[in-house]
DRENZA-170962 format. One line per 8 residues: their letters; for each residue x, y, z negated of N, C-alpha, C. Coordinates in steps of 0.02 Angstrom, whole numbers. Each point is the difference from the previous one (the first is absolute). Example, Ala and Ser with C-alpha at 12.3 -4.5 7.8 and 13.67 -1.06 7.14 Angstrom:
BEGIN
as) 660 -284 -390 -45 59 0 45 60 0 | -18 53 36 42 59 -3 -39 55 -37
END
This chain:
BEGIN
mppskifr) -7029 -8692 4804 69 2 0 48 41 -39 | 64 -26 -24 51 41 -35 18 68 36 | -6 54 -49 35 46 43 64 -5 40 | 55 -38 -28 58 -7 45 -21 -27 67 | -37 -54 4 -18 -7 58 -35 30 41 | -33 41 -13 -44 51 7 53 59 69 | 61 35 -42 45 13 -3 61 -19 72 | 2 -81 -7 36 -13 44 -35 14 73
cfplcgcl) -86 -24 -6 -22 0 55 -30 66 40 | -2 50 -42 -20 66 16 19 70 -45 | 88 -18 30 16 71 -18 -12 48 -31 | -29 42 51 -11 45 8 -82 24 -66 | -31 -60 15 -50 -22 -47 28 -5 -87 | 43 -35 23 42 4 -84 11 61 -29 | 37 36 51 14 70 -29 -49 50 -13 | -45 6 36 -66 39 -16 -33 -32 -78
mlllfpsc) -4 -52 1 -19 -48 -59 41 38 -58 | 63 -7 2 27 21 -63 23 75 -16 | -44 56 57 -13 44 -14 -60 16 -37 | -36 -30 50 -85 15 -32 -5 -29 -68 | 21 -66 -8 -14 -41 -74 49 -4 -31 | 9 25 -67 69 -3 -23 -24 -71 -35 | -40 -31 -7 1 -66 -40 25 -47 47 | 10 -2 73 30 -26 41 72 -1 -8
rrdvaler) 11 60 -23 99 12 -4 7 -54 -72 | -23 0 -45 -4 -40 -59 1 -48 15 | -50 -27 31 9 -65 29 53 -28 45 | 35 45 16 59 -20 37 65 -12 -21 | -16 38 -58 59 19 -40 14 -79 -42 | -66 -10 -24 -8 -47 -75 30 -69 68 | -49 -20 61 28 -37 58 83 -10 -4 | 31 60 23 74 23 -6 42 -41 -44
alalagen) -31 -2 -74 36 -3 -79 -16 -99 14 | -42 -29 7 -55 -52 2 59 -27 57 | 21 8 51 63 -34 31 42 4 -19 | 34 57 -18 83 2 -24 -13 -52 -49 | -43 -4 -42 -5 -64 -76 34 -76 19 | -22 -3 69 37 -58 26 -34 -65 -55 | 30 -47 -10 -27 -49 -50 -47 14 -59 | 11 66 -29 -24 38 -62 -62 23 33
rqelehvl) -42 -5 45 -56 35 31 -62 -42 -24 | 15 -41 -43 -64 -45 -16 -26 30 -63 | 65 30 -38 -10 21 -73 -9 46 -8 | 15 61 67 -16 56 -21 -81 1 31 | -33 -36 59 -54 3 -3 -46 -42 -36 | 23 -33 -57 -47 -25 -52 -8 37 -68 | 51 72 12 -12 47 -28 -58 61 -7 | -13 -15 73 -64 51 60 -50 -44 -34
whykddsl) 9 -53 11 -57 -53 -15 -36 -3 -53 | 64 2 -67 -36 18 -67 -19 47 -8 | -7 72 32 -15 52 -24 -72 10 45 | -28 -34 34 -27 8 68 -73 43 -32 | -17 -29 -76 -77 27 -28 36 57 -36 | 64 32 1 -6 49 -27 42 70 28 | -44 23 43 14 59 56 77 30 -7 | 29 43 -77 34 20 -39 58 -35 -1
klaaarfl) 7 -53 -11 46 -31 -19 29 -33 72 | -34 -27 23 18 -9 63 41 69 62 | -49 58 -13 43 58 20 75 -4 5 | 9 9 -90 71 0 -15 31 -70 -1 | -16 -52 17 42 -73 29 10 30 78 | -26 28 46 4 23 60 47 37 -4 | -5 64 -64 58 17 20 61 -8 -6 | -16 -52 -52 72 -27 -18 35 -23 42
ienmpyhf) -48 -41 24 29 -79 50 34 46 90 | -38 61 5 5 31 58 72 55 -27 | 13 9 -44 83 21 -22 46 -37 -33 | -26 -61 15 63 -48 -6 70 -16 16 | -7 3 85 54 -8 22 66 67 -21 | -26 33 -11 51 63 -24 27 -6 -84 | -11 -74 -4 39 -10 -85 11 -68 -2 | 39 9 -46 51 -81 -12 16 22 -57
yeeefyal) 34 -69 -19 33 -2 -73 78 -38 -17 | 48 9 -29 48 -13 -2 36 -54 -59 | 36 -56 29 -4 -47 -41 84 13 2 | 29 -15 -84 92 19 -4 18 -72 -48 | 53 -23 21 -7 -79 -37 59 -1 13 | 55 -66 -55 59 -17 42 -17 -58 22 | 12 -19 51 16 -86 53 27 -50 -61 | -36 -41 -9 44 -77 -33 -4 -43 52
pgdgrhrp) 42 -48 -15 -7 -60 57 -55 -14 -5 | -1 -52 61 -70 -23 37 -52 68 15 | -57 13 -21 -26 61 12 -38 38 -70 | 46 -14 -61 4 28 -56 8 62 5 | -56 40 -58 11 66 10 8 37 -99 | 49 49 15 6 5 -74 -24 93 -23 | -44 6 -17 -5 74 -22 -4 11 -70 | 72 20 -7 9 18 -68 -27 53 -46
qltdfste) -41 -11 -45 -62 28 -41 60 75 -51 | 17 44 3 52 20 -28 -39 37 -78 | -60 -15 2 -26 22 -63 18 -64 -42 | 12 -47 6 22 -82 -25 57 22 -39 | 55 55 20 59 -11 -30 5 72 -49 | 32 -33 -37 -9 78 -91 15 43 25 | 84 13 43 14 62 0 -1 2 93 | 2 68 15 30 23 67 57 -43 35
eagkahld) 61 3 -47 68 -30 6 -17 -57 22 | -40 -49 -29 -11 -77 1 -53 -16 64 | -36 42 33 -28 -13 40 32 32 47 | 65 34 1 57 18 65 45 -53 3 | 18 -36 -48 29 -57 -26 -18 -35 63 | -68 -22 -11 -27 -66 8 -10 -8 103 | -11 69 27 10 29 52 68 4 36 | 50 7 -39 72 -3 28 21 -70 10
slaragrm) -23 -42 -48 10 -74 -25 -30 -22 84 | -69 4 9 -16 -40 71 39 30 66 | 10 52 -15 47 49 64 65 -33 4 | 25 -24 -50 71 -23 -1 -23 -72 23 | -60 -37 -22 18 -74 24 -25 10 80 | -12 46 22 -15 17 73 -73 -9 4 | -33 4 0 -81 7 -24 -7 96 47 | -40 -19 51 -6 63 25 -76 19 -19
verhrykd) -10 65 4 -76 32 4 -39 -14 44 | -46 -16 13 -43 -11 75 -74 52 -26 | -13 34 55 -43 38 3 -57 -34 52 | -70 -21 -5 -42 -19 58 -49 52 -14 | -27 37 71 -64 25 9 -23 -33 10 | -85 18 -37 -59 -45 29 -60 39 12 | -47 6 67 -40 48 -5 -63 -34 -21 | -36 52 -30 -58 8 -40 -41 -54 36
iqtldsaf) -12 42 51 -56 -43 47 2 -67 34 | 79 -15 -22 2 -79 23 8 -37 -47 | 1 -1 -93 14 -24 -51 -71 8 -52 | -19 55 -12 -44 12 -29 -66 -41 -8 | -30 -37 -48 -45 -49 14 -69 29 -56 | -41 -23 14 -80 22 2 -2 -1 -78 | -2 -36 -30 29 1 -113 14 74 4 | 81 10 26 20 45 1 -30 71 -6
lvrnidla) -65 -19 66 10 63 13 -66 29 -28 | -78 -44 14 -47 16 -50 4 2 -78 | 59 -18 -38 25 8 -64 22 84 6 | 37 18 36 29 56 -20 -55 58 46 | -56 -30 34 -42 56 23 -56 17 -42 | -5 -62 -54 -66 9 -38 31 27 -66 | 73 -3 -16 16 40 -61 15 69 27 | 7 17 60 17 78 6 -91 28 7
feawmkpw) -36 -46 4 -68 44 8 -34 13 -83 | 40 -71 -18 -29 14 -90 54 79 -23 | 50 8 2 57 60 9 -57 57 4 | -13 -1 64 -52 60 12 -70 6 -16 | -26 -36 -21 -45 29 -61 23 6 -55 | 56 28 -27 37 8 -58 -36 75 8 | -15 44 -78 -31 66 21 69 37 25 | 69 6 1 37 40 35 18 -8 60
arrvpfav) -39 -59 32 9 -11 57 -70 9 72 | -56 5 -55 -74 15 41 1 45 70 | 40 61 -16 -26 53 50 58 6 45 | 41 -75 -7 47 -11 72 -39 -32 77 | 11 61 52 -67 -27 38 51 -58 22 | -59 -41 38 24 -84 24 74 -1 61 | -11 62 45 44 -8 43 68 13 -47 | 11 56 -39 64 -7 -62 10 -54 -34
fcry) -57 -47 -25 -9 -61 -26 60 -53 20 | -31 -6 84 28 -42 32 86 18 16 | 6 40 27 61 16 2 56 -15 -41 | -22 48 -99 45 -11 -32 -19 -66 -29
END
């Protein structure tokens, strides 16, 4: 029976389990994060399944997923007619003034900057997470990072 069902049936027992068995606390945190993922839950579960035979990478994936509810990214763009979006690349302009002139022309044309916030837990896919976990572990094996403890590695 999953810990979440045990806690509903036996609240006192659930509280004692959380105090006596820290691993239950982690399971609750992971389940809470997966529940917040909504339609993205399957992607996150795929990451956990991918690392089922690698306990260290699995622990890192769990850490990431458990902490994802607190993180997000923002996208900023100019809305175009229909569902179009324009993200000016200021590095494409020869001078800073040319970039500012472009932005001013968008404002004069009535284009407004829109900002959208996306929750990591609901948007990051399994391929992105697996690729980045693997890259992080490659970096951790470099000579300059070998002495970094696992808890510090996960956090940063």
